[in-house]
N, CA and C atoms as an extended XYZ file, in Angstrom:
222
Properties=species:S:1:pos:R:3:atomname:S:1:resname:S:1:resid:I:1 pbc="F F F"
N       111.213      131.199       87.711 N   MET     1
C       112.686      130.383       87.494 CA  MET     1
C       113.666      131.624       87.149 C   MET     1
N       114.947      131.601       88.186 N   ILE     2
C       115.542      132.592       87.610 CA  ILE     2
C       115.787      134.013       86.440 C   ILE     2
N       115.959      134.608       87.038 N   LYS     3
C       116.463      135.908       85.536 CA  LYS     3
C       118.139      135.991       85.193 C   LYS     3
N       117.997      136.095       83.706 N   ALA     4
C       119.008      136.248       83.855 CA  ALA     4
C       120.461      136.495       84.929 C   ALA     4
N       120.435      137.371       85.071 N   ASP     5
C       121.319      138.789       85.327 CA  ASP     5
C       120.861      138.380       87.286 C   ASP     5
N       120.448      137.010       87.874 N   GLU     6
C       120.035      137.073       89.433 CA  GLU     6
C       121.105      136.156       89.664 C   GLU     6
N       122.121      136.238       90.137 N   PRO     7
C       123.401      135.442       90.935 CA  PRO     7
C       122.170      133.910       91.815 C   PRO     7
N       122.819      132.862       90.799 N   LEU     8
C       121.982      131.135       92.068 CA  LEU     8
C       122.810      131.023       92.816 C   LEU     8
N       121.809      130.307       94.111 N   ARG     9
C       121.723      130.542       95.050 CA  ARG     9
C       122.196      128.796       95.378 C   ARG     9
N       123.568      128.445       95.816 N   ALA    10
C       123.313      127.723       96.732 CA  ALA    10
C       122.871      126.846       96.728 C   ALA    10
N       122.198      125.786       97.117 N   PRO    11
C       121.143      124.566       97.988 CA  PRO    11
C       121.721      124.250       99.738 C   PRO    11
N       120.915      124.701      100.336 N   ALA    12
C       120.676      124.223      101.381 CA  ALA    12
C       121.369      122.633      101.561 C   ALA    12
N       121.434      123.320      102.764 N   PRO    13
C       121.976      120.954      103.505 CA  PRO    13
C       121.253      119.878      102.700 C   PRO    13
N       119.729      119.788      103.261 N   ARG    14
C       118.778      118.748      103.806 CA  ARG    14
C       118.587      118.550      101.713 C   ARG    14
N       118.417      119.929      101.191 N   GLU    15
C       117.944      119.988       99.655 CA  GLU    15
C       119.720      119.122       98.617 C   GLU    15
N       121.002      119.599       99.847 N   ARG    16
C       122.012      118.783       99.505 CA  ARG    16
C       121.242      117.311       98.898 C   ARG    16
N       121.326      116.842       99.631 N   GLU    17
C       121.422      115.151      100.848 CA  GLU    17
C       120.427      114.802       99.437 C   GLU    17
N       118.900      115.197       99.133 N   VAL    18
C       117.887      115.306       97.900 CA  VAL    18
C       118.403      115.068       96.727 C   VAL    18
N       119.241      115.475       96.407 N   LEU    19
C       119.646      116.096       95.405 CA  LEU    19
C       120.764      113.903       94.447 C   LEU    19
N       121.853      115.169       95.794 N   SER    20
C       122.635      113.349       95.622 CA  SER    20
C       121.516      112.159       95.183 C   SER    20
N       120.652      111.502       96.253 N   LEU    21
C       120.041      110.026       96.692 CA  LEU    21
C       118.987      110.994       95.137 C   LEU    21
N       119.407      111.676       94.506 N   MET    22
C       117.580      111.577       93.507 CA  MET    22
C       119.000      111.184       92.070 C   MET    22
N       120.617      111.729       92.735 N   ALA    23
C       122.011      111.593       91.789 CA  ALA    23
C       121.839      109.866       91.180 C   ALA    23
N       121.673      109.387       92.165 N   GLU    24
C       121.970      107.788       92.906 CA  GLU    24
C       121.278      106.950       92.300 C   GLU    24
N       119.874      107.611       91.850 N   GLY    25
C       118.998      106.410       91.963 CA  GLY    25
C       118.039      106.520       92.237 C   GLY    25
N       117.797      107.436       93.157 N   ARG    26
C       116.260      106.568       94.224 CA  ARG    26
C       115.209      107.591       93.434 C   ARG    26
N       114.001      106.944       94.008 N   SER    27
C       112.915      107.227       93.766 CA  SER    27
C       112.528      107.642       95.174 C   SER    27
N       111.446      108.738       94.276 N   SER    28
C       110.615      109.787       95.829 CA  SER    28
C       110.316      109.210       96.387 C   SER    28
N       110.140      107.900       96.845 N   ALA    29
C       109.935      107.016       97.570 CA  ALA    29
C       110.490      107.155       98.247 C   ALA    29
N       111.957      106.107       97.783 N   ALA    30
C       112.948      105.486       98.984 CA  ALA    30
C       114.062      107.304       99.419 C   ALA    30
N       113.170      108.071       98.244 N   ILE    31
C       114.450      109.016       99.399 CA  ILE    31
C       113.417      110.057      100.672 C   ILE    31
N       112.182      109.076       99.951 N   ALA    32
C       110.971      109.757      101.983 CA  ALA    32
C       112.346      109.409      102.851 C   ALA    32
N       111.465      107.707      102.704 N   ALA    33
C       111.448      106.779      103.859 CA  ALA    33
C       112.625      106.526      104.487 C   ALA    33
N       114.273      107.117      103.562 N   ARG    34
C       115.186      107.638      104.277 CA  ARG    34
C       115.452      108.765      104.631 C   ARG    34
N       115.207      109.637      104.584 N   LYS    35
C       115.426      110.752      104.090 CA  LYS    35
C       114.312      111.042      105.992 C   LYS    35
N       113.094      110.444      105.748 N   PHE    36
C       112.403      110.344      106.648 CA  PHE    36
C       110.924      111.816      107.034 C   PHE    36
N       111.466      112.131      105.874 N   VAL    37
C       109.977      112.736      105.596 CA  VAL    37
C       109.197      112.579      104.539 C   VAL    37
N       108.282      113.161      103.909 N   THR    38
C       107.140      112.848      103.197 CA  THR    38
C       107.278      112.889      102.071 C   THR    38
N       106.369      112.102      100.622 N   GLY    39
C       106.791      112.494       99.342 CA  GLY    39
C       106.570      113.987       98.645 C   GLY    39
N       106.073      114.836       99.936 N   LYS    40
C       105.989      115.946       99.177 CA  LYS    40
C       107.068      116.547       99.043 C   LYS    40
N       107.334      116.625      100.518 N   ALA    41
C       108.546      117.220      101.044 CA  ALA    41
C       110.324      117.179       99.796 C   ALA    41
N       109.977      115.969       98.944 N   VAL    42
C       110.912      115.202       99.148 CA  VAL    42
C       110.796      116.090       97.023 C   VAL    42
N       110.234      116.681       97.067 N   SER    43
C       109.215      116.972       95.606 CA  SER    43
C       109.350      118.825       96.513 C   SER    43
N       109.439      118.913       97.185 N   LYS    44
C       109.447      120.419       97.599 CA  LYS    44
C       111.134      120.660       97.676 C   LYS    44
N       111.794      120.154       97.978 N   HIS    45
C       113.115      119.827       97.662 CA  HIS    45
C       113.698      120.195       96.648 C   HIS    45
N       113.196      119.106       95.794 N   GLY    46
C       113.716      118.352       94.686 CA  GLY    46
C       113.037      119.419       93.740 C   GLY    46
N       112.290      120.435       93.253 N   ASN    47
C       112.430      121.868       93.648 CA  ASN    47
C       112.525      123.406       93.791 C   ASN    47
N       113.387      123.179       94.708 N   SER    48
C       113.634      124.723       95.187 CA  SER    48
C       115.196      124.447       94.558 C   SER    48
N       115.839      122.281       94.843 N   VAL    49
C       117.229      122.663       93.673 CA  VAL    49
C       117.640      122.963       91.895 C   VAL    49
N       116.075      122.820       91.503 N   PHE    50
C       116.187      123.497       90.356 CA  PHE    50
C       116.106      124.625       90.574 C   PHE    50
N       115.449      125.420       91.357 N   GLY    51
C       115.099      126.431       91.100 CA  GLY    51
C       117.071      127.936       91.457 C   GLY    51
N       117.508      127.086       92.809 N   LYS    52
C       118.010      127.356       92.343 CA  LYS    52
C       119.578      127.418       91.901 C   LYS    52
N       119.067      125.790       91.404 N   LEU    53
C       120.539      125.574       90.852 CA  LEU    53
C       120.043      126.267       88.583 C   LEU    53
N       119.319      126.932       88.647 N   GLY    54
C       119.020      127.491       87.431 CA  GLY    54
C       118.345      126.559       86.050 C   GLY    54
N       117.591      125.121       87.101 N   LEU    55
C       117.468      124.554       85.927 CA  LEU    55
C       116.458      124.276       85.857 C   LEU    55
N       116.005      124.267       83.897 N   GLN    56
C       114.113      123.840       83.619 CA  GLN    56
C       114.187      122.573       84.095 C   GLN    56
N       112.586      122.554       84.108 N   GLN    57
C       112.357      121.093       84.208 CA  GLN    57
C       111.196      120.734       82.547 C   GLN    57
N       111.599      119.773       81.797 N   SER    58
C       110.939      119.587       80.639 CA  SER    58
C       110.006      119.147       81.148 C   SER    58
N       108.716      118.894       79.701 N   GLU    59
C       107.623      117.106       79.929 CA  GLU    59
C       108.697      116.495       79.326 C   GLU    59
N       109.142      116.592       78.588 N   GLU    60
C       109.973      116.038       77.699 CA  GLU    60
C       110.820      115.303       77.782 C   GLU    60
N       111.686      115.522       78.662 N   ASP    61
C       113.216      114.811       79.448 CA  ASP    61
C       112.840      114.593       80.676 C   ASP    61
N       113.869      113.215       81.058 N   ASN    62
C       113.510      112.861       82.555 CA  ASN    62
C       114.178      113.957       83.306 C   ASN    62
N       112.581      114.784       84.366 N   PRO    63
C       112.745      115.518       85.270 CA  PRO    63
C       114.233      115.815       85.641 C   PRO    63
N       114.519      114.535       86.661 N   ARG    64
C       115.712      114.791       87.901 CA  ARG    64
C       117.598      114.461       86.521 C   ARG    64
N       117.007      115.015       85.219 N   ALA    65
C       118.725      114.520       84.877 CA  ALA    65
C       119.171      115.745       84.526 C   ALA    65
N       119.255      116.668       84.354 N   PRO    66
C       119.431      118.447       84.678 CA  PRO    66
C       120.691      118.178       86.484 C   PRO    66
N       119.186      117.451       86.870 N   ALA    67
C       119.599      117.960       87.981 CA  ALA    67
C       120.952      116.793       88.233 C   ALA    67
N       120.923      115.851       88.583 N   VAL    68
C       121.873      113.877       88.534 CA  VAL    68
C       123.101      115.248       87.527 C   VAL    68
N       123.019      116.431       85.949 N   LEU    69
C       124.386      115.695       86.005 CA  LEU    69
C       124.676      117.670       86.786 C   LEU    69
N       123.998      118.599       87.449 N   ALA    70
C       123.593      118.389       88.318 CA  ALA    70
C       124.948      119.095       89.499 C   ALA    70
N       125.164      117.839       90.195 N   HIS    71
C       125.730      117.231       90.741 CA  HIS    71
C       126.805      117.049       90.674 C   HIS    71
N       127.096      116.347       89.361 N   ARG    72
C       127.828      115.648       89.755 CA  ARG    72
C       128.407      116.789       88.859 C   ARG    72
N       128.901      118.220       88.839 N   ARG    73
C       130.035      119.096       88.847 CA  ARG    73
C       130.237      119.803       89.850 C   ARG    73
N       129.858      119.648       90.873 N   THR    74
C       129.846      119.964       92.064 CA  THR    74
C       130.787      119.276       92.757 C   THR    74
C-alpha cells in the first residue's frame, strides 16, 4: 500500500474507465465484455486504481465501495 509520505498517483485513462464502470455498479464480467479485455485485466486495473488512490480493501466491506466513493469525488 502507499506510504503516508508518498504522493498519490492519478489513475491511467483505462483505469478511470474501469473505475467509472464500477461506479455504475457493473460486474467485472460486464466491464470485461464492454472494454474487450479479460476479467483478469479488469481485476488488475481495479487493484491498480485502489493502490493509486490509497484505498485499502477490507474483507468486511464491498471491495468496490471505496472506489465508487473516490470516483464520485472526481
